[in-house]
C-alpha positions as a Markdown table, in Angstrom:
| # | Residue | x | y | z |
|---|---|---|---|---|
| 1 | Unk | 53.6 | 76.9 | -183.8 |
| 2 | Unk | 53.1 | 75.0 | -180.6 |
| 3 | Unk | 55.8 | 75.6 | -177.9 |
| 4 | Unk | 58.5 | 72.9 | -178.2 |
| 5 | Unk | 57.4 | 71.9 | -181.8 |
| 6 | Unk | 60.7 | 73.2 | -183.2 |
| 7 | Unk | 62.4 | 70.5 | -181.1 |
| 8 | Unk | 60.0 | 67.8 | -182.2 |
| 9 | Unk | 61.0 | 65.0 | -184.6 |
| 10 | Unk | 58.3 | 63.2 | -186.6 |
| 11 | Unk | 59.0 | 59.8 | -188.2 |
| 12 | Unk | 56.3 | 58.2 | -190.4 |
| 13 | Unk | 55.4 | 56.1 | -193.4 |
| 14 | Unk | 53.6 | 58.8 | -195.5 |
| 15 | Unk | 55.4 | 60.3 | -198.4 |
| 16 | Unk | 52.4 | 62.5 | -199.0 |
| 17 | Unk | 53.2 | 64.7 | -196.0 |
| 18 | Unk | 54.4 | 68.0 | -197.4 |
| 19 | Unk | 58.1 | 68.5 | -196.8 |
| 20 | Unk | 58.8 | 65.0 | -195.6 |
| 21 | Unk | 62.2 | 63.5 | -196.5 |
| 22 | Unk | 62.6 | 59.7 | -197.2 |
| 23 | Unk | 65.5 | 58.5 | -195.1 |
| 24 | Unk | 65.0 | 54.8 | -195.9 |
| 25 | Unk | 62.6 | 52.9 | -198.1 |
| 26 | Unk | 59.1 | 53.7 | -196.7 |
| 27 | Unk | 60.4 | 55.7 | -193.7 |
| 28 | Unk | 60.0 | 59.5 | -193.8 |
| 29 | Unk | 61.5 | 62.2 | -191.5 |
| 30 | Unk | 59.7 | 65.4 | -190.7 |
| 31 | Unk | 57.3 | 67.4 | -192.9 |
| 32 | Unk | 54.4 | 69.7 | -192.2 |
| 33 | Unk | 52.8 | 68.6 | -188.9 |
| 34 | Unk | 49.5 | 70.4 | -189.8 |
| 35 | Unk | 49.4 | 68.5 | -193.1 |
| 36 | Unk | 50.0 | 65.2 | -191.3 |
| 37 | Unk | 47.2 | 66.0 | -188.9 |
| 38 | Unk | 44.9 | 66.7 | -191.8 |
| 39 | Unk | 45.7 | 63.4 | -193.5 |
| 40 | Unk | 44.7 | 61.7 | -190.2 |
| 41 | Unk | 41.5 | 63.7 | -189.9 |
| 42 | Unk | 40.6 | 62.8 | -193.5 |
| 43 | Unk | 41.3 | 59.1 | -193.0 |
| 44 | Unk | 44.2 | 59.1 | -195.5 |
| 45 | Unk | 46.6 | 58.2 | -192.7 |
| 46 | Unk | 46.3 | 56.6 | -189.2 |
| 47 | Unk | 47.6 | 58.3 | -186.1 |
| 48 | Unk | 49.6 | 55.1 | -185.3 |
| 49 | Unk | 51.6 | 55.7 | -188.5 |
| 50 | Unk | 53.4 | 58.6 | -186.9 |
| 51 | Unk | 56.0 | 58.6 | -184.1 |
| 52 | Unk | 57.2 | 61.7 | -182.3 |
| 53 | Unk | 60.4 | 62.3 | -180.5 |
| 54 | Unk | 61.2 | 65.4 | -178.4 |
| 55 | Unk | 64.9 | 66.5 | -178.4 |
| 56 | Unk | 67.7 | 65.1 | -180.5 |
| 57 | Unk | 71.4 | 65.5 | -181.2 |
| 58 | Unk | 72.6 | 65.9 | -184.7 |
| 59 | Unk | 76.2 | 65.1 | -185.8 |
| 60 | Unk | 77.9 | 66.0 | -189.0 |
| 61 | Unk | 79.5 | 63.1 | -191.0 |
| 62 | Unk | 82.5 | 61.8 | -188.9 |
| 63 | Unk | 81.8 | 64.0 | -185.9 |
| 64 | Unk | 80.5 | 61.2 | -183.7 |
| 65 | Unk | 83.5 | 59.0 | -184.5 |
| 66 | Unk | 85.8 | 61.8 | -183.4 |
| 67 | Unk | 83.8 | 62.4 | -180.2 |
| 68 | Unk | 84.1 | 58.7 | -179.2 |
| 69 | Unk | 87.8 | 58.4 | -180.0 |
C-alpha cells in the first residue's frame, strides 16, 4: 500500500469497483484502488470519474450535533 493511502478517500461513479459502497444514487465511496486503476487502464472507466481526498473526520450519528451544541 502506498504511504498515506490508508487516509485516502475515493469518490466515484463506478459500482464495478470491488468493495465500493453506494452512498447515493450513482455515487460510490471507496473500494479497491488497484481495481479502479485497472478499470481506467482498460478503458472501462475514465480517470476524471474518480475524486480523491486526503484526510477526513468521521462522526457517529448525532455526534456532530453534540459537538456543535
